Phi, psi and omega in degrees: 000113186280163185296326181297320181291320177296316179302316179297318181294321179292318177301323178299321180297315185280318188268299185293317183268349171076022179282142176271325185232130179232126176268132179235105177263125184230075187297334180273357181054029184280347182242011183299324185289337183268359181305316180294339183278345184289133178244096181243106183297132175059029176237129180262129178269125174238128176267120183288347175273357181239343180238133182290157186297322181295318179298318179297317184295316179298317183295318184285327189251349180236307186286315184224090183271000181243339184292156180258138188224139170252116183257105183262135177224122180279047181199173175287158176300144179294163174300155185305317184292338183258003187269103178296334185255023184302314182297322178292319181300325184291330179258009179248186182252154177249147182221137172230147185253004172291158188304315182296318180293320176300317179296320179301315180290316183295326179279351179074025182277144185261343184270110179297337181295347180279355183303314181296320180298318179291325178298324178289343179256021188304323182298328179298323187276003177289343178260121179296325179297315179297318180299314181297320179292324178292322180302326181290343185257336190282144172249150184302329186265010181299144174261186185298317181292325176298317180298315180296320179300321182282331172296317177299319179300319178296315182293325181277355181061043176269133180290333181240144184273356178299146189297324178302313181295320180298314181297317179299318179297321178296314180294324181297333183273000177298139181301144181308126174074006182245081185297329183271359184280176176243146179290156180304326183291341185296318179296320177295323178298324175291318182297324183261009170074031182242008178296318180299320178297322178301314181290330173297317179295317179298321177294319180292322183279320189240357183067024182276116180225124174215154178299320178231079185293147176223155177297323180299312181294322177299315181298317178301315183290327175298311185288319179294324177294322176297317176299314181298318181298318184278339184290133182267005177232176179299136177290137178308142185304323182294343181260342184303320180295349184261013182259160176267171175292175187298311180295317177298322179296321179298317179291326176299318180300313182291319180298312182292327177297320178293323178296312180296330184279355182278124181291332182268330186249358177304318181303327178290328175298315182299318181293313185286327178295327176295321177295320178295317179303318177292317185297323182266005181053053187300325183307316185285350181263346188268354188303323186271356185268126180278172180304314184298326179291331183259001191301330182261000185281130176237005192295316190232143172300324181301323177296320178299317179297320180295315180298314181299317180294318181287328175292322174302313180298321180295318178300317179293316185289333183250020185304325183286341181224036188300142173245091187300330181295324178291319177296317181295323180299317179290311184296315181295323178296319178290326177293335174282341186284186189290319192274343184237013184283131176283349179284346180249153183282158169291144173223169180302334182252005180215084180282071192296316183293327176294315179294319177301316180296322177301313180292325174299316180298319180296320179293316181291326176296318179297318178295321179295315179296321179295320177296318177299316181297328180287345181240029180296337178286354178109175182249013186300135176225152186292336182205175183296321180300314181296321181291316179290329174296319176296323180295309180288341180272347180174332181294337176302340181297333174301312179296318184291313180294322177299314179298314182294323176297311183297322180298314180292315181294321178299318180297313181299315183290329178292345177248029171070024172254102187251024183287354183263003186299317180293326179289325178305316182300318180291320178298316178300320180294314181296318184281306187285295181290339179269275188296305186300316181295317181290321177298321180298317180298314181293318181293324177301323180301319182281325176297327183277357182247033171111351183297322180293339180278347180235325184047051177225135177224125180301134178085356181230093185296155181281147185298326184290351176262009186305309188298314182297319183288312192261335184247306182302323180298322179286316181299327183292346183279351179166150183288349180269001183278140175229138181238131173259134177237121175257121177249111181256113185301123177070025175282095184279172193300316185294329177291317179298326179297318177293317179299319180301318178296321179294320180294323178289350176270007181254142182297133179070011176256136173230111183243142174222145188249135171218189183221161173225159181273114183292160177292160179229131000296151185269070179238165191300312185304313182284319180297316179296320179297319182297334183275348181278156173295135181197156168264327182208143170251144175204170178248140174277183185299329182273000179091019178265136181285142176231150178245113183051042177083356182257143174292154184216024184282333183250169179298317181297319179294322178292327176297321179292325176297318184289342179301332181295338180243026181057050183239172181215153176243140182211145176285146184300318183293327177290318181296316182292334181284345181287137173286169187305307182294323179295318179295320179295320178293325181294316185275344187307319183284353192245150174260340180230126179236112176263119179253118183262119183245129183223095178239310184292308183293325181298326180272313187290331187271017176238133182302326184285340184234001186299335178294345180263017186304312185289332172294322177294326177298314180299317178296321179297317179301314181295319180293321180293323175300316179295321179298313180298316180299320180296315183296317184280313187277328183259330186248007178057035177288125181257336182235116185221134179232135175245132178209191183214166176276329181191174174257212178194165169246140177206137170223143181289331177281124179300144180293151176259186182298332180291343179269359181267132178298144184281003179302126185280319182207158180273153180297154182296332183272010181294131176260328183214128182233120177234179185296329184242007177196156170235140175240140178182181178245147179056044178286139177283164173288156180212141176286342184267358183210158171278140183241130179205181180237145179287344175298323179278313189275347180219359183065031185257131175278179178104005174065027182277136177240168182213159164241138169231146182295153174281131181076217184257016183290164175247150174287325179203169183248022180292134183074206178294146183228355180270322176262117181217157170202173183121338181271197190249010179296149180308323179299337182265326190251351173274098187263128184283155169227121174246121176259124182243127180242143175266117183269120183257330183298135186302313182295315181291321181296326180300330180289342180265358181293132180267153178208160175277150182295141178283152180224137177228173179249129180288137178105182178205170181050060186288122180229124181261127183240357176225160181296331175260124181227148181238141176232140178257121181253152181217136173284155190265354180194167178290149172282141180207200182297323182260344179250110188267154175296160176224141175247125186242146166262133187233132177197165172264134185238148167249097188068239180266357187255129176289140176249007175226175168295156178257120182250154181243133179225140175249133178249110188215023184284126176271000186291152173270355178277114184298336178295335178279353182271349189269143172218146181250136177244136179251124181241147180241125179284150170304148179278077179208177179276143179237142177287115184292346181264353182275148179258123175257175181232132167272115187245134176250118186234132179296124183292331184282315186259341185078003181285136177284119182274326181194156172216149183224136179291140180223137170251148182239116182227090183270128176291320177226140184296332182252024181286120176247000000 
């Protein structure tokens, strides 16, 4: 022990701890020689072997009552009866310079009995870095086992000395893919003599006792106990010998929950739990357990796979009498869980987004089957108006749910999750052979009874009147009015309905959706022309559409048409790339700004990419949200309209020969032939196609006529055949209009402010009397466009530390039935004693923001510590 270290320790006694008198007994006289080397400012050294006790006592208590003194004695303290300085010794400090005593003092420990224990750990203290890290963890009242636990924490590089954290740090340090290996700290624990203490701690916390304990066996018992605790049915016999006792199991649940909840160490849990699943041959034990028995289990990814597969089978088996709410309850609960949560990242052992997508697909499939069951009586309506009203009022959900299912299933399958293949076949059957085919039959009836001869439907304005209705009307109110029009190619009605809901979820946005009857044939050239300002539409000799005699096929040509109304045309990607000032300068000269967006049609209308249609839809929705936000928030746009040139038909299953129109050849006068329409002049009538004129269906001159297939058929399969438009199906000709207004008035704007739904806990005076406790939580209102879902982490806390597992719940019910607002959370207390007079807190915390949403006082009064 060098003089500098002793000097530092003594200064700490006098300066930091504020002692005036310090006794230093050195019975071995091993530090006598360094006394002259000590430099202690304003401290007087007195050797008790050279100055008599009475003289010292007089000096300290009469002559100099303020001076600081170091009283050195090269012997043990005298017996109490012989100690002249006993009274002084009692109000002063004691100092020893042997290594153990120095450590005792430096660590601030109060129990002198720990000197021997520290001496046995002497090798640990040879490193100043280890000592400094231990000092940050030690408390003055720590006992020997506490010291060893904190030494282990230092060796394991655990930020917290609690045993759960120490154990997690040790497991986290296991080499990648080496389930049977030992962490680097384990060898150091042996070198510094704390391995035995580790097993004592493991026995105390988890009741783990074996003749030859190993980390591998401990980990197996922790995870199997967690599985057993969460399982709502009998644990398979083959796993029972691998469980811990009741108190140990409770601590295992809390420990593993903390491990899974760690953003830095969660990945090691995923890796090691997979190793445990293999080691215990978990696959062969899960066969008899139903979904309900496994519903609360988060221990293993394999359990997640089993639940997802069995829920798929249940959806298929009960399709004719499906209860979507029951499917949603299971799927949403699993999406809140560890393995399918979008709040956590994907890792090699936790493909969360794929699993989330699987559950999304299962929910949308259940909703689709339920919608089909609600229309088993058919889609018959007395007239075309009634059928299209039914379509915009709810039948569009067939298209929307089909798209959402395919989007989720495509994502899962693109990441090698193919458990939805059998369900896909049923979904395709329900949508294609069911809804689309039946809708085509019903719609054909109305097309064949005079609708093509008038192309007018009450309550559904024609697309060619768009500009006058939606733009000209606003411009007429004042010369200071400016209108933005976003035209998204192939944005069909069901997509616009989803987009409308998203826009209404934005602050100061007010969006409303309606529809117009698209031109026929429903193709881009004619649809785009119909949306431009015009006095007349017509076709030239070659079959090209013109607006007031001007061509309008390109962006530049449409811009020249718009010049007549002080307007401009711009591509969406160019427009979005403009900075705020640049964008304001660009629109300033114009009263009408047409923004052309092409995402869905650009992808779907190519044979090489048509399979990505639904992915393009998702991208289009996101881009349109961004476009609207830019126009309103950056460019002060007050009047904004979103519409499309036409819709589309799409199925993931390629059409077969039965979907091909029986038309043998096209008429000689055909000018343009596509999969869903023919254009020409003087076309003959045909039993295989609907025949009409664009003068009627689009108000276009030039004597142009058309054929469109009956139903959803194609004339031919050249090029892409799954994504089509041009025909007369409702999905193609019901063209959406979304009007978006920027609300500036303070009172009105406040109504558009979005918030997360409130959540409370049912009951009062919460008292926990068993280690397993349940709380019923309820959202305070339905979720809607302005009231957003919230995902909460829930646990009981002692100050900042959880004393239970942390569970995640999402509250997202749009129902007006309050029974649908309730969710139950099950929490497990640590297996230890709790002060029944102490107040703990049940805390609800937003998982996204970390903001505490609510807290409730809880008392814990356990009759038995292991009471389950």
